[in-house]
C-alpha positions in Angstrom: 6.2 -0.3 7.6 7.5 -3.4 6.9 4.9 -4.6 4.6 5.5 -1.2 2.2 9.2 -2.2 2.6 9.0 -5.8 1.0 6.2 -4.6 -1.5 8.2 -1.5 -2.5 11.5 -3.1 -2.9 10.3 -5.9 -5.3 9.4 -2.9 -7.5 12.6 -1.6 -6.8 14.5 -4.3 -8.2 12.1 -5.4 -10.9 14.8 -5.9 -13.8 17.1 -8.0 -11.0 14.2 -10.1 -10.1 13.0 -10.5 -13.9 16.7 -12.2 -14.8 16.8 -13.7 -11.5 13.9 -15.8 -11.5 12.1 -16.0 -15.0 13.1 -17.2 -18.4 15.1 -14.7 -20.5 13.0 -12.9 -22.9 12.6 -9.2 -24.0 12.7 -6.2 -21.9 8.7 -5.4 -21.8 7.7 -9.0 -21.4 10.2 -9.5 -18.6 8.7 -6.4 -16.9 5.3 -8.0 -17.2 6.4 -11.4 -15.7 7.3 -9.2 -12.6 4.6 -7.0 -12.4 2.2 -9.7 -12.8 3.7 -11.8 -9.8 3.5 -8.5 -7.8 -0.2 -8.3 -9.2 -0.9 -12.0 -8.0 0.7 -11.0 -4.5 -1.9 -8.1 -4.0 -4.8 -10.4 -5.6 -4.5 -12.7 -2.6 -4.6 -9.7 -0.3 -8.1 -10.0 0.1 -7.8 -13.6 1.6 -5.6 -12.3 4.3 -7.9 -9.8 4.7 -10.9 -12.2 5.5 -8.7 -14.5 7.5 -7.3 -12.3 9.7 -9.9 -9.7 9.8 -12.2 -12.9 11.2 -9.3 -13.4 13.7 -9.5 -9.6 14.7 -13.3 -9.6 15.1 -13.5 -12.9 17.0 -10.5 -13.2 19.1 -8.8 -9.5 18.8 -6.9 -7.1 17.2 -3.6 -7.5 19.5 -2.8 -11.4 18.4 -3.8 -10.4 14.6 -1.1 -7.8 14.8 1.5 -9.9 16.2 1.1 -13.0 13.9 0.8 -10.9 10.5 4.2 -8.9 11.3 5.7 -12.2 12.1 4.8 -13.7 9.1 5.5 -10.8 6.7 8.9 -10.4 7.9 9.6 -14.3 7.5 8.5 -14.6 4.1 10.1 -11.6 2.8 13.4 -12.3 3.9 13.1 -15.9 2.3 12.8 -14.2 -1.0 16.6 -13.3 -0.4 17.3 -17.0 -0.2 15.6 -18.1 -3.4 17.8 -20.0 -6.0 17.8 -18.5 -9.5 16.5 -19.4 -12.8 19.7 -20.5 -13.9 20.2 -22.8 -10.8 16.8 -24.3 -10.4 14.7 -23.6 -13.7 11.1 -23.0 -13.4 11.2 -24.1 -9.9 12.8 -20.7 -9.1 9.8 -18.9 -10.7 7.4 -20.9 -8.9 9.1 -20.8 -5.3 9.2 -16.9 -6.0 5.4 -16.7 -6.8 4.4 -18.9 -3.6 6.4 -16.3 -1.4 4.9 -13.3 -3.2 1.4 -14.7 -2.4 2.1 -15.7 1.3 3.6 -12.1 1.6 0.1 -11.0 0.1 -1.9 -12.8 2.4 0.0 -11.7 5.8 0.0 -8.0 4.3 -3.7 -8.3 3.7 -4.3 -9.2 7.6 -2.0 -6.5 8.7 -4.6 -3.5 8.8 -7.0 -5.5 10.9 -4.7 -5.6 13.6 -2.1 -2.6 14.7 -4.3 0.0 12.4 -7.4 -1.0 14.0 -6.0 -0.7 17.8 -4.6 2.7 16.9 -7.9 4.4 15.0 -10.2 2.7 17.5 -8.4 4.4 20.3 -7.9 7.9 18.8 -10.2 11.0 19.6 -13.5 11.6 17.5 -11.8 15.3 16.9 -8.5 13.8 15.7 -9.3 10.7 14.2 -8.0 12.2 10.8 -4.6 12.8 12.5 -4.3 9.3 13.9 -5.4 8.1 10.1 -2.6 10.2 8.5 0.1 9.2 10.9 -0.7 5.5 10.2 -0.9 5.9 6.6 2.2 7.9 6.7 4.3 4.8 7.6 3.9 3.7 3.9 6.1 6.5 2.7 8.8 5.9 5.6 8.8 2.4 4.4 8.8 3.7 0.8 11.7 6.0 1.8 13.6 2.8 3.8 13.3 0.6 0.7 14.9 3.3 -1.5 17.5 4.3 0.7 18.5 0.6 1.3 18.6 0.0 -2.3 20.8 3.1 -3.2 22.9 2.2 0.0 23.5 -1.2 -0.8 23.9 -0.8 -4.8 26.6 1.7 -4.1 28.4 -0.7 -1.3 28.3 -3.8 -3.6 28.7 -1.9 -6.9 28.6 -4.5 -9.9 27.7 -7.2 -7.7 24.4 -6.0 -6.4 22.6 -7.4 -9.4 24.5 -10.7 -8.8 23.8 -11.1 -5.0 23.6 -7.9 -3.0 20.1 -7.5 -3.7 19.4 -10.7 -1.5 20.8 -8.6 1.8 17.9 -5.9 0.9 15.3 -8.7 1.5 17.2 -10.0 4.6 17.0 -6.6 6.1 13.2 -6.9 6.4 13.4 -9.5 9.1 15.2 -7.1 10.9 12.6 -4.3 10.5 9.9 -7.0 11.4 11.8 -7.7 14.8 12.0 -4.3 15.7 8.1 -3.6 15.1 7.1 -6.6 16.6 9.1 -5.6 19.9 7.5 -2.2 19.8 4.2 -3.6 19.3 4.2 -6.2 22.1 3.9 -3.3 24.6 0.4 -2.3 23.1 -2.7 -3.5 24.6 -5.9 -4.7 23.0 -8.4 -2.1 21.8 -10.6 -1.1 24.6 -13.8 -0.6 22.0 -13.2 -4.3 21.3 -12.8 -5.7 24.8 -16.3 -3.7 25.4 -18.1 -5.6 22.7 -16.4 -8.9 23.9 -17.6 -8.2 27.5 -21.0 -7.4 26.3 -21.2 -10.6 24.1 -21.7 -8.8 20.7 -19.3 -10.8 19.0 -20.7 -12.3 16.0 -20.0 -15.7 14.5 -19.4 -15.2 11.1 -18.1 -11.5 10.4 -18.0 -11.5 6.8 -21.7 -12.8 6.5 -22.8 -10.1 8.8 -20.9 -7.7 7.0 -22.6 -8.0 3.6 -26.1 -9.0 4.8 -25.9 -5.3 6.7 -23.6 -3.2 4.7 -23.5 -3.9 1.3 -23.9 -0.5 -0.1 -21.0 0.8 2.1 -18.9 -1.9 1.0 -19.6 -1.3 -2.7 -19.1 2.7 -2.2 -15.8 2.4 -0.3 -14.7 -0.1 -3.0 -15.1 2.2 -5.8 -13.6 4.9 -4.1 -10.3 3.4 -2.8 -9.9 1.3 -5.9 -9.1 4.6 -7.8 -6.7 5.3 -4.8 -5.0 2.5 -5.2 -5.0 2.8 -9.1 -2.9 6.0 -8.6 -0.9 5.0 -5.6 0.6 1.8 -7.8 1.0 3.9 -10.6 3.1 6.7 -8.8 4.7 4.9 -6.1 5.0 1.5 -7.7 5.8 2.6 -11.3 7.8 5.5 -10.9 11.2 3.6 -10.5 10.5 2.4 -13.8 9.4 5.5 -15.2 12.6 7.5 -14.4 14.6 4.7 -15.8 12.6 5.0 -18.9 13.6 8.7 -18.9 17.1 7.7 -18.7 18.1 8.6 -15.4 20.9 6.9 -13.4 20.2 4.6 -10.5 21.8 6.9 -7.8 19.9 9.8 -9.2 16.5 7.9 -9.1 17.1 6.5 -5.7 18.1 9.4 -4.2 15.1 11.3 -5.6 12.6 8.7 -4.6 14.1 8.6 -0.8 13.2 12.3 -0.6 9.9 11.7 -2.4 8.9 9.4 0.2 9.5 11.7 3.0 7.5 14.7 1.3 4.7 12.0 0.5 4.7 10.8 4.0 4.2 14.5 5.4 1.5 15.3 2.8 -0.3 11.9 3.9 -0.4 13.3 7.7 -1.7 16.9 6.3 -4.4 15.1 4.5 -5.3 13.3 7.4 -5.5 16.2 9.4 -7.8 18.5 7.0 -10.0 15.8 6.5 -11.3 16.6 10.0 -12.3 20.2 8.8 -13.2 19.3 5.5 -15.1 16.2 6.2 -13.9 12.9 4.5 -16.0 13.1 1.3 -15.2 16.4 0.5 -11.4 15.9 1.4 -11.3 12.8 -1.2 -12.9 15.0 -3.8 -10.8 18.0 -3.3 -7.3 16.0 -3.5 -8.4 14.0 -6.3 -9.4 17.0 -8.3 -5.8 18.7 -7.7 -4.0 15.8 -8.1 -5.7 15.2 -11.7 -5.2 18.9 -12.7 -1.5 18.9 -11.7 -0.5 15.6 -13.0 0.6 16.9 -16.7 2.7 20.0 -15.3 4.1 17.8 -12.4 5.0 14.8 -15.1 6.6 17.6 -17.4 8.8 18.6 -14.6 10.3 14.8 -14.3 12.1 15.8 -17.8 14.2 18.8 -16.6 17.3 16.7 -15.3 17.2 19.1 -12.1 17.7 17.3 -8.9 15.7 19.7 -7.0 12.9 20.0 -9.7 12.4 16.1 -10.1 12.4 15.7 -6.2 9.8 18.4 -5.7 7.8 17.1 -8.8 8.2 13.2 -7.7 7.2 14.3 -4.1 4.2 16.1 -4.8 3.1 13.5 -7.5 3.1 10.6 -4.9 1.9 13.4 -2.1 -1.2 14.2 -3.7 -2.3 10.4 -3.8 -1.2 10.6 -0.1 -3.6 13.1 0.7 -6.1 11.1 -0.1 -4.5 8.2 1.5 -4.3 9.9 5.0 -8.2 9.7 5.1 -8.9 6.2 4.2 -8.7 4.4 7.7 -10.6 7.1 9.3 -13.0 7.1 6.7 -13.7 3.3 6.8 -13.5 3.1 10.4 -16.8 5.4 10.5 -18.7 3.2 8.0 -18.8 -0.1 10.0 -19.7 -1.6 13.6 -16.8 -2.8 16.0 -18.2 -6.2 15.8 -17.4 -6.5 12.1 -14.9 -3.4 11.5 -11.8 -5.8 11.2 -13.2 -7.8 8.4 -14.7 -5.2 6.8 -11.4 -3.1 6.6 -9.4 -6.1 6.0 -11.7 -7.1 3.1 -12.0 -3.6 1.5 -8.8 -2.6 2.2 -7.3 -5.4 0.1 -10.0 -6.1 -2.4 -9.5 -2.8 -3.9 -5.8 -3.8 -4.7 -7.7 -4.9 -7.7 -7.3 -1.3 -8.9 -3.7 -1.1 -8.2 -3.2 -4.3 -10.3 -4.9 -2.3 -13.6 -2.4 0.6 -13.0 0.6 -1.5 -12.9 -0.4 -3.9 -15.7 -1.4 -1.0 -17.8 1.5 1.1 -17.1 4.3 -0.6 -19.4 1.6 -1.1 -22.0 0.3 2.5 -22.3 4.0 4.0 -22.1 4.9 1.8 -24.7 1.7 2.1 -27.0 1.6 5.9 -26.6 4.4 8.6 -26.4 5.8 7.9 -22.9 4.9 11.4 -21.3 1.3 11.0 -22.2 1.0 7.2 -21.6 1.8 7.9 -18.0 -0.3 10.8 -17.8 -3.4 9.1 -18.8 -2.7 6.3 -16.2 -2.7 8.6 -13.3 -5.6 10.9 -14.5 -7.6 7.7 -15.1 -7.1 6.5 -11.5 -8.3 10.2 -10.2 -11.0 9.9 -12.4 -12.3 6.6 -10.5 -11.5 8.4 -7.2 -13.7 11.5 -7.9 -16.4 9.5 -9.2 -16.3 7.4 -5.8 -16.3 10.3 -3.5 -19.2 11.7 -5.2 -21.4 8.7 -4.4 -20.0 7.7 -1.0 -21.8 8.7 2.4 -19.9 10.7 5.0 -19.7 9.8 8.9 -17.1 12.4 9.8 -16.5 12.3 13.6 -19.0 9.9 14.4 -18.4 8.5 17.8 -17.3 4.7 17.6 -18.9 3.9 20.7 -22.2 4.1 19.1 -21.3 1.7 16.6 -20.5 -1.4 18.8 -23.0 -3.7 16.6 -24.4 -3.7 13.1 -27.1 -1.1 12.5 
């Protein structure tokens, strides 16, 4: 949850970060500065996935979990201690970008630790449920970031833009410590222990992965790129979009707090249903529904009604949450245990390239076209990629992971 808290918080305070760490310029260019820095963080996630995926497959999932959570908490909190552009000039911009890169690397390794321990320990019949619960943490972190932003901006008032935002980043170290204490009681994955005992550990997991699973990697990358595209176009850009509609800050972040809760519940539902619909058809069904309902749901964002806007925002982020609830179960069933950490770590993060497309296109499309249609095109485009990916992917719903200890 701490990874999502940090990454989401940056998107929630884009205007403040733009003025704090980058040279004064026009509003659109300022947004592009921040979104480009965020995209850079995402682009470094595959490196973290490779590094910590290697650690997970060679040494263990548990140590990976501990290291990534600790590093993430530290570097996220340090964002709140950086000097501003007015104080340090271009150095402030450089330090901010360096921290975003480091956060990206540690976030990239997170999925190869705690996520794998949980999914490898889940039952065959309820793997989708486990996947949905794990991925719902993204939305709980999103809601926490929105609630923190709302509470602190109310507490600090006009001083929030001056220095109050820094405390929001400091909270990440508290969340990280709590998460670390909870995870210290978690044991190593039994599947990994069996692989280790049977001496099936491979020397260079990334090389073995591409040699034996290249087609599966490419299929999964296409499918998940579309999912991430929509996720960041909704979860990531929605605060900015609601601002462009001219809602005030209190209204927006109250909406987002509840929307995150709706999205979290829908993510669990998406995972559960995939145990019955199968992973492939779940992705396709959820994506078609999301694409078809995008335009009417976006139109409800303009109603000025708190209830209707909350429901609309919740469903907009929730439909892609349905897909998100399936991802971890889907990926775990494609790859052998002795390369699974590397496979999931690499794919999970390399497809963030899809999300950078959404983030960078968002301000361009909503400026070049009418605000409404630019946003609709953005979301539907991501769903189209997801639908194409689901058409060509393979389905191994419910396979016994003990039969996948080593490469095929």
